[in-house]
C-alpha positions as CSV (number, residue, x, y, z in Angstrom):
1,X,23.9,62.6,-7.1
2,X,24.5,59.7,-4.1
3,X,27.6,60.4,-4.3
4,X,27.5,62.0,-1.1
5,X,30.8,64.1,0.5
6,X,32.7,64.4,3.8
7,X,33.2,67.9,2.4
8,X,30.9,68.7,5.1
9,X,33.5,67.8,7.8
10,X,36.6,67.9,5.8
11,X,38.3,70.7,3.0
12,X,38.6,69.5,-0.8
13,X,42.1,71.1,-0.6
14,X,42.5,68.1,1.9
15,X,40.1,65.5,1.0
16,X,42.0,65.7,-2.6
17,X,45.8,64.3,-2.4
18,X,48.5,64.7,-5.6
19,X,49.1,60.9,-5.2
20,X,45.3,59.6,-5.6
21,X,46.1,57.2,-8.0
22,X,49.3,55.7,-6.7
23,X,47.2,55.1,-2.9
24,X,44.3,53.6,-4.7
25,X,47.1,51.2,-6.6
26,X,48.5,50.3,-3.4
27,X,45.2,50.1,-1.6
28,X,43.8,47.8,-4.7
29,X,47.0,45.3,-4.4
30,X,46.4,44.3,-1.2
31,X,42.4,44.3,-0.8
32,X,42.2,42.3,-4.3
33,X,44.8,39.6,-2.5
34,X,42.5,39.4,0.4
35,X,39.5,39.0,-1.2
36,X,41.3,36.4,-3.8
37,X,42.6,34.3,-1.2
38,X,39.1,33.5,0.0
39,X,38.2,31.9,-2.8
40,X,41.7,31.0,-4.7
41,X,42.4,27.8,-2.4
42,X,38.9,26.4,-3.1
43,X,39.7,24.3,-6.3
44,X,43.3,23.2,-4.7
45,X,41.8,21.5,-1.8
46,X,42.1,17.8,-3.7
47,X,45.6,18.3,-3.7
48,X,46.1,19.6,-0.5
49,X,44.1,16.8,0.9
50,X,46.5,14.5,-0.9
51,X,49.3,16.0,0.3
52,X,48.4,15.9,3.5
53,X,46.1,12.8,3.7
54,X,42.9,14.6,5.2
55,X,39.6,13.6,4.6
56,X,37.6,16.0,3.5
57,X,35.6,17.0,6.4
58,X,39.4,18.2,7.5
59,X,40.6,20.0,4.5
60,X,37.6,22.5,4.8
61,X,39.2,23.6,7.7
62,X,41.5,25.1,5.8
63,X,38.4,27.7,4.4
64,X,36.9,27.7,7.3
65,X,40.3,29.0,9.5
66,X,40.5,32.0,7.0
67,X,37.1,33.1,6.8
68,X,36.1,32.7,10.8
69,X,39.7,35.0,11.5
70,X,38.7,37.3,9.1
71,X,35.4,37.6,9.9
72,X,36.2,38.4,13.7
73,X,39.0,40.9,12.8
74,X,37.3,43.3,9.7
75,X,35.1,44.5,12.3
76,X,38.2,45.4,14.5
77,X,39.7,47.8,12.3
78,X,38.4,51.2,12.6
79,X,39.0,51.1,16.4
80,X,42.4,49.5,15.7
81,X,43.3,51.8,13.5
82,X,42.0,54.6,15.6
83,X,45.1,53.2,18.2
84,X,47.5,52.6,16.6
85,X,46.9,54.7,13.2
86,X,45.4,53.2,9.8
87,X,48.8,53.3,8.3
88,X,50.5,51.4,10.4
89,X,47.9,49.0,10.7
90,X,47.9,48.7,7.0
91,X,51.4,47.8,6.7
92,X,51.2,45.5,9.3
93,X,48.2,44.2,8.2
94,X,50.0,43.5,5.0
95,X,53.1,42.3,6.1
96,X,51.7,39.8,8.3
97,X,49.7,38.0,5.2
98,X,52.6,38.7,2.6
99,X,54.4,36.3,5.4
100,X,51.2,34.1,6.4
101,X,51.0,33.5,2.7
102,X,54.8,32.0,2.7
103,X,54.1,30.0,6.2
104,X,51.0,28.4,4.0
105,X,52.7,27.6,1.1
106,X,55.4,25.7,3.0
107,X,53.3,23.6,5.6
108,X,54.1,20.5,6.5
109,X,50.9,19.3,8.1
110,X,47.4,20.3,8.6
111,X,47.5,21.7,11.7
112,X,50.4,24.2,10.7
113,X,47.6,25.0,7.5
114,X,44.4,26.0,9.4
115,X,46.8,28.0,11.9
116,X,48.9,29.9,9.3
117,X,45.3,30.4,7.2
118,X,43.6,31.8,10.4
119,X,46.8,34.5,10.6
120,X,46.6,35.1,7.2
121,X,42.5,35.8,7.5
122,X,43.6,37.7,10.7
123,X,45.9,40.0,9.0
124,X,44.4,40.6,5.5
125,X,40.6,41.9,7.2
126,X,42.2,45.2,8.0
127,X,42.8,45.5,4.2
128,X,39.2,45.6,2.9
129,X,37.3,48.0,5.2
130,X,41.0,50.8,6.0
131,X,41.5,51.1,2.1
132,X,38.0,52.4,2.1
133,X,38.0,54.6,4.5
134,X,42.1,55.4,3.0
135,X,40.5,56.6,-0.6
136,X,37.2,58.3,0.8
137,X,39.1,60.3,2.2
138,X,42.3,60.5,-0.4
139,X,39.5,61.6,-3.5
140,X,37.6,65.1,-3.8
141,X,33.6,64.7,-3.3
142,X,33.1,64.3,-6.9
143,X,35.4,61.3,-7.8
144,X,34.5,59.2,-4.7
145,X,32.7,57.1,-6.1
146,X,35.0,56.5,-8.9
147,X,37.4,55.4,-6.3
148,X,34.5,53.6,-4.7
149,X,34.1,51.6,-8.4
150,X,38.0,50.9,-8.4
151,X,37.9,49.5,-4.6
152,X,34.7,47.4,-5.4
153,X,36.8,46.0,-9.2
154,X,38.7,44.0,-6.5
155,X,35.7,42.7,-4.1
156,X,33.6,41.7,-6.7
157,X,35.9,40.1,-9.7
158,X,38.3,38.8,-7.2
159,X,35.6,36.4,-5.8
160,X,34.8,35.4,-9.6
161,X,38.3,34.4,-11.3
162,X,40.4,33.0,-7.5
163,X,38.6,29.7,-8.7
164,X,39.9,29.9,-12.6
165,X,43.1,31.3,-11.5
166,X,43.7,28.7,-8.8
167,X,43.3,26.2,-11.3
168,X,45.2,27.2,-13.9
169,X,48.1,28.0,-10.8
170,X,47.4,24.2,-9.7
171,X,47.5,22.6,-12.5
172,X,50.1,24.1,-13.9
173,X,52.4,24.4,-11.5
174,X,51.3,23.7,-7.8
175,X,48.9,24.0,-5.1
176,X,51.8,25.7,-3.0
177,X,52.3,28.9,-5.8
178,X,48.4,30.1,-4.5
179,X,50.0,31.6,-1.7
180,X,53.6,31.9,-3.1
181,X,52.3,34.0,-5.8
182,X,51.0,36.9,-2.7
183,X,55.0,37.3,-2.1
184,X,55.9,39.7,-4.7
185,X,52.7,41.3,-5.7
186,X,52.2,41.5,-1.0
187,X,56.0,43.1,-1.0
188,X,55.0,45.7,-3.9
189,X,51.7,46.7,-2.0
190,X,54.3,47.3,1.4
191,X,56.4,49.5,-0.5
192,X,53.8,51.1,-1.9
193,X,51.9,51.8,1.1
194,X,54.6,53.3,2.9
195,X,55.6,55.7,0.4
196,X,52.8,56.9,-0.3
197,X,49.9,56.5,2.3
198,X,49.9,58.9,5.4
199,X,47.2,59.3,8.2
200,X,44.7,62.1,8.5
201,X,45.8,65.0,10.4
202,X,42.9,63.8,13.2
203,X,44.0,60.2,13.6
204,X,47.7,61.9,14.6
205,X,46.5,62.6,18.5
206,X,45.5,59.4,19.7
207,X,44.8,59.5,23.3
208,X,47.0,57.4,25.3
209,X,45.8,55.2,27.3
210,X,42.1,54.8,26.6
211,X,39.8,52.1,27.5
212,X,40.3,48.9,26.5
213,X,36.9,47.3,25.0
214,X,37.6,43.2,26.7
215,X,34.1,42.9,27.1
216,X,33.0,43.7,23.5
217,X,35.7,42.2,21.9
218,X,34.9,39.0,23.4
219,X,31.7,39.2,22.5
220,X,32.5,40.2,18.4
221,X,34.6,37.1,18.7
222,X,32.0,34.5,20.3
223,X,29.4,36.1,17.8
224,X,31.0,36.3,14.5
225,X,33.1,33.7,15.3
226,X,30.6,30.8,15.5
227,X,28.4,32.5,12.7
228,X,31.0,32.4,10.2
229,X,31.6,28.0,11.6
230,X,27.7,27.2,11.7
231,X,26.8,28.8,8.1
232,X,30.3,27.4,7.0
233,X,30.2,24.0,8.6
234,X,26.5,23.3,9.2
235,X,25.0,21.7,6.2
236,X,28.1,19.1,6.8
237,X,26.5,18.3,10.2
238,X,22.5,18.3,8.4
239,X,22.2,22.3,10.4
240,X,19.9,21.7,13.6
241,X,19.7,18.4,13.5
242,X,22.9,18.4,15.3
243,X,23.0,19.5,18.8
244,X,26.4,21.5,18.1
245,X,25.0,23.3,15.3
246,X,21.8,24.6,17.8
247,X,24.6,24.9,20.5
248,X,26.4,27.4,18.7
249,X,23.4,29.0,17.1
250,X,22.1,29.9,20.6
251,X,25.7,31.2,21.9
252,X,26.1,33.0,18.6
253,X,22.9,35.3,19.1
254,X,23.5,35.5,23.3
255,X,26.8,37.1,22.4
256,X,25.0,39.3,19.7
257,X,22.8,40.5,21.8
258,X,24.7,40.7,24.7
259,X,27.3,42.2,22.7
260,X,24.2,45.3,20.8
261,X,23.9,46.2,25.3
262,X,27.2,46.2,26.0
263,X,28.2,48.8,22.7
264,X,25.3,51.1,23.4
265,X,25.9,51.8,27.2
266,X,30.7,51.7,26.7
267,X,32.0,54.9,27.0
268,X,34.5,53.5,24.2
269,X,32.8,50.9,22.0
270,X,34.8,48.8,19.9
271,X,31.9,48.8,17.3
272,X,29.7,52.4,16.9
273,X,26.7,51.3,16.5
274,X,25.3,55.2,17.0
275,X,25.5,55.1,13.1
276,X,23.4,53.2,12.5
277,X,21.0,55.8,13.5
278,X,22.0,58.3,10.0
279,X,19.2,56.6,8.0
280,X,20.9,57.2,4.7
281,X,23.9,54.8,5.7
282,X,21.4,51.9,7.5
283,X,19.8,52.3,4.2
284,X,22.8,51.3,2.1
285,X,23.8,48.9,4.5
286,X,20.5,47.3,4.4
287,X,21.0,47.0,-0.1
288,X,24.5,45.9,0.1
289,X,23.7,43.0,3.0
290,X,21.4,42.2,-0.2
291,X,23.8,42.7,-3.1
292,X,26.6,40.0,-1.0
293,X,23.5,37.6,-0.4
294,X,23.1,37.7,-4.0
295,X,26.8,37.9,-5.7
296,X,28.7,35.6,-3.5
297,X,25.7,33.4,-4.1
298,X,25.1,33.0,-7.4
299,X,29.3,33.2,-6.7
300,X,29.2,29.6,-5.9
301,X,25.5,28.3,-7.4
302,X,26.9,28.8,-11.3
303,X,30.2,27.1,-11.0
304,X,29.0,24.2,-10.0
305,X,26.2,24.3,-12.7
306,X,28.7,24.0,-15.6
307,X,30.8,21.7,-13.8
308,X,28.5,19.6,-12.3
309,X,25.2,19.6,-14.6
310,X,27.2,21.0,-17.9
311,X,30.8,18.9,-17.7
312,X,32.8,22.0,-18.0
313,X,36.2,21.7,-16.4
314,X,36.6,24.3,-14.3
315,X,39.2,26.6,-16.5
316,X,36.1,26.4,-19.0
317,X,34.0,27.3,-16.2
318,X,35.8,30.0,-15.3
319,X,36.2,31.2,-18.9
320,X,32.1,31.5,-19.1
321,X,31.6,33.0,-15.8
322,X,34.6,35.8,-17.1
323,X,32.2,38.4,-18.9
324,X,30.6,38.6,-16.0
325,X,33.4,39.9,-13.7
326,X,34.1,42.3,-17.1
327,X,30.6,43.6,-16.9
328,X,30.9,44.3,-13.2
329,X,34.0,46.7,-14.4
330,X,32.5,48.1,-16.6
331,X,29.3,49.1,-15.0
332,X,31.1,50.3,-11.9
333,X,33.3,52.3,-14.1
334,X,29.9,54.1,-15.5
335,X,28.2,54.9,-12.4
336,X,31.8,56.5,-11.3
337,X,32.2,58.4,-14.4
338,X,27.8,59.5,-14.2
339,X,28.9,60.8,-10.5
340,X,31.8,62.4,-11.7
341,X,30.1,64.2,-14.4
342,X,27.7,65.9,-11.2
343,X,24.5,63.5,-12.1
344,X,21.8,62.6,-10.1
345,X,22.2,58.6,-10.3
346,X,20.2,57.9,-7.1
347,X,17.7,56.1,-9.9
348,X,20.6,54.0,-10.9
349,X,20.6,52.1,-7.8
350,X,16.9,50.7,-9.6
351,X,18.1,50.5,-12.9
352,X,21.0,47.9,-11.3
353,X,18.4,46.2,-9.3
354,X,16.5,45.8,-12.2
355,X,18.6,44.3,-13.8
356,X,19.9,42.0,-11.8
357,X,16.3,40.6,-12.0
358,X,16.5,40.2,-15.7
359,X,19.7,38.0,-15.1
360,X,18.4,35.8,-12.2
361,X,15.2,35.5,-14.2
362,X,16.8,33.9,-17.5
363,X,19.0,32.0,-15.2
364,X,15.6,30.1,-14.0
365,X,14.6,29.0,-17.3
366,X,18.2,27.2,-17.7
367,X,17.7,23.5,-18.0
368,X,20.0,20.3,-19.4
369,X,20.0,21.8,-23.0
370,X,20.8,24.9,-21.9
371,X,24.0,26.7,-24.5
372,X,26.8,28.1,-24.0
373,X,25.5,31.8,-25.2
374,X,22.1,30.9,-22.6
375,X,24.3,30.8,-20.0
376,X,27.1,33.7,-21.3
377,X,24.8,36.6,-21.3
378,X,22.5,36.3,-18.4
379,X,25.9,36.5,-16.7
380,X,26.7,39.6,-18.4
381,X,23.2,41.2,-17.0
382,X,23.5,39.8,-13.4
383,X,27.5,41.7,-13.4
384,X,26.2,44.8,-14.6
385,X,23.7,45.0,-12.3
386,X,25.4,44.2,-9.2
387,X,28.6,46.2,-10.4
388,X,26.0,49.4,-11.2
389,X,25.1,49.4,-7.4
390,X,28.3,48.4,-5.6
391,X,29.7,51.8,-6.0
392,X,26.8,53.7,-5.2
393,X,26.2,52.1,-1.9
394,X,29.3,52.3,-0.8
395,X,29.9,56.0,-1.4
396,X,26.5,56.0,-0.2
397,X,27.3,54.8,3.1
398,X,30.5,55.8,3.6
399,X,29.9,59.8,3.2
400,X,27.2,60.5,5.3
401,X,29.6,60.0,8.6
402,X,31.8,62.3,10.0
403,X,35.6,62.5,9.0
404,X,36.5,60.3,12.7
405,X,34.1,58.4,12.1
406,X,34.9,57.0,9.2
407,X,36.9,53.9,9.9
408,X,34.1,52.5,11.9
409,X,31.4,53.3,9.8
410,X,33.8,50.9,7.0
411,X,34.3,48.4,9.3
412,X,30.9,47.8,10.4
413,X,30.1,48.1,6.8
414,X,32.7,45.5,5.4
415,X,31.3,43.1,8.8
416,X,27.6,43.7,7.4
417,X,29.0,42.4,3.8
418,X,31.4,39.6,4.7
419,X,28.2,38.5,7.0
420,X,25.7,38.4,4.2
421,X,27.8,36.8,1.8
422,X,28.6,34.2,4.8
423,X,24.4,34.1,5.1
424,X,24.3,33.9,0.8
425,X,26.2,31.2,0.8
426,X,24.9,28.9,3.6
427,X,21.3,29.3,2.6
428,X,21.8,28.5,-1.5
429,X,23.9,25.6,-0.2
430,X,21.0,24.5,2.5
431,X,18.1,25.4,0.4
432,X,19.9,23.7,-3.4
433,X,20.3,20.3,-1.1
434,X,16.1,20.2,0.3
435,X,15.2,21.6,-2.9
436,X,16.2,19.0,-4.7
437,X,15.7,16.2,-2.0
438,X,11.5,17.8,-2.8
439,X,11.7,17.5,-6.4
440,X,13.4,13.9,-6.7
441,X,10.7,12.6,-4.4
442,X,7.8,14.2,-6.6
443,X,9.4,13.1,-9.8
444,X,9.7,9.2,-8.3
445,X,6.3,9.6,-7.7
446,X,5.2,9.2,-11.5
447,X,7.9,6.7,-12.5
448,X,7.3,2.5,-12.9
449,X,9.7,-0.6,-13.2
450,X,7.9,-0.4,-16.8
451,X,9.3,3.3,-17.7
452,X,13.0,1.3,-16.7
453,X,12.0,-1.9,-19.2
454,X,11.6,0.5,-21.7
455,X,14.0,2.5,-21.4
456,X,16.5,-0.2,-20.9
457,X,18.4,-2.0,-23.3
458,X,15.9,-4.7,-23.6
459,X,17.2,-7.9,-25.4
460,X,15.8,-8.8,-28.5
461,X,13.6,-12.4,-29.1
462,X,13.8,-14.6,-32.0
463,X,10.3,-16.2,-32.9
464,X,9.1,-18.7,-31.0
465,X,11.8,-18.8,-28.2
466,X,10.3,-19.2,-24.7
467,X,10.8,-16.2,-23.1
468,X,12.7,-17.7,-19.9
469,X,15.7,-18.2,-22.7
470,X,15.9,-14.0,-22.6
471,X,14.8,-13.5,-18.6
472,X,18.1,-12.6,-17.6
473,X,18.9,-10.3,-20.5
474,X,15.3,-8.7,-19.1
475,X,16.7,-8.4,-16.1
476,X,20.0,-6.5,-17.0
477,X,17.6,-4.1,-19.4
478,X,15.2,-3.3,-16.5
479,X,18.4,-2.6,-14.3
480,X,19.9,-0.3,-16.8
481,X,16.8,1.3,-17.4
482,X,16.4,1.6,-13.8
483,X,20.5,3.4,-13.5
484,X,19.0,5.7,-16.5
485,X,15.7,6.6,-14.7
486,X,17.5,7.6,-11.4
487,X,19.9,9.4,-12.9
488,X,17.7,11.2,-15.1
489,X,15.2,12.1,-11.9
490,X,18.7,13.6,-10.1
491,X,19.9,16.0,-12.8
492,X,16.5,17.0,-13.4
493,X,15.6,17.2,-9.6
494,X,18.6,19.0,-9.6
495,X,17.7,21.8,-12.1
496,X,14.6,22.5,-10.6
497,X,16.3,23.1,-7.5
498,X,18.2,25.5,-9.2
499,X,15.4,27.7,-11.1
500,X,13.7,27.6,-7.7
501,X,16.8,29.6,-6.2
502,X,17.0,31.9,-9.2
503,X,13.5,32.1,-9.4
504,X,13.5,33.4,-5.4
505,X,16.8,35.8,-6.0
506,X,14.9,37.2,-8.9
507,X,12.0,37.9,-6.5
508,X,14.1,39.3,-4.4
509,X,15.9,41.8,-6.7
510,X,12.6,42.9,-7.9
511,X,11.6,44.0,-4.9
512,X,14.4,46.3,-4.2
513,X,13.7,48.1,-7.5
514,X,12.2,51.0,-5.5
515,X,15.1,51.4,-3.3
516,X,16.3,54.2,-4.6
517,X,13.6,56.3,-3.0
518,X,15.4,55.5,0.6
519,X,18.0,58.2,-1.1
520,X,16.5,61.6,-1.0
521,X,17.7,64.1,-4.1
522,X,21.2,66.7,-4.3
523,X,22.1,69.6,-2.8
524,X,25.0,71.7,-2.6
525,X,27.2,69.7,0.2
526,X,28.8,72.0,2.6
527,X,32.7,73.5,2.6
528,X,33.0,71.9,-0.8
529,X,32.5,71.3,-4.3
530,X,30.2,68.0,-4.5
531,X,26.7,67.1,-3.7
532,X,25.5,64.9,-0.6
533,X,22.2,62.9,-0.2
534,X,20.4,62.7,2.8
């Protein structure tokens, strides 16, 4: 069973908590809100643009500011928690996140909105790794995958359902309620965490006067901050044809190299990179990067396909994608229950990637005549694969580290998951545009003005009438034909670009099917009643 456990370091009695399900609900509320806010405002950007009289490029900073702050703070969570306590940091994060949400809803200018989104993103970052660590320590070994399945429900389904929920709120209420809705839910989460969550004993013995890794913080901020800006806004600047993209990429890469060198030498680093020496952790980390790449990449592509080429509204597109979210939730719970029953489920990793391959390969055959069911069932298959794999990898990654390093491991895990998602979105956007241009040029090579004439509404001619009498109508028909052919070429080239990406993703997941062999079999875990995979 992949449900590896910290039981080798932590007695089962200490890991099992009498309020474990209440704790799960408490931390899940905060986690879901944090992930939801990364996508719920997407569909309301045009409305916000009108409110603030901003350009398309300017209003995009509402998303970029949140993602940048979030990406920088996620890897720092374990380090901060070790100094002020995990519960205190979690409560602070929930409070600031809720307060920033209220300020975002009341923002009177674009500058205010961007500043409040920065605070919101920085505050919410702690919820993901902290909640993951809390659940791993709260649940006994045999239920850790079930706990990760619950955690994964918010992480995987919120990005899918976010645009649909945001669109409904914006259409029926106001875009500001996409932020105000966080206030009551966040207040409930704060109260539940305050009452039920407690730090483990080893975190209560914090040492004062410890060295602060200022240089590591600076390198980390430059690396991830610039990386997020490049992947989020690089496409608007035509990527490396823009000087600032080149320099930002160089600076980000240099900061990453310096960070790695510095962290391996510093006595109390902000990132515990030596955890990567644990083979099970690094294997699970590599696979979750691929998982995030596929999850968030397809989460970007599918709504574009449904709305731009199938003519669906945001609400209808969301409904069509909802079965994928339901399938992901169902398969996650199945994986958790299989682990709870004590079965060896490492082979489910291979099954999950096989399901992803089947779903993506089916998507690679979509065209402009595709029916609704032909869109829904590949999404269900893909969602089942994504959900089946996620709790297994999460439990495998965090169960093989010492309890004192659990917070650092969760931070590193979520940092790489977040990076995989950012790179996946940037890759999908760039590849879609570039492949569309390539296919458009190829299709145009086989087009002539006579095709336009045939497709246009050429005027009928009366017998014996001179041709020049009908020349204006013939020219008009040819122009209509040109417009029609150009539109068909654009649509067809876009579909072919979508097909290319889905085929690439199908090949990527196909290669990942044997990855379950990276994890060994099961053996009884020392000091506990679970089993660990090494």
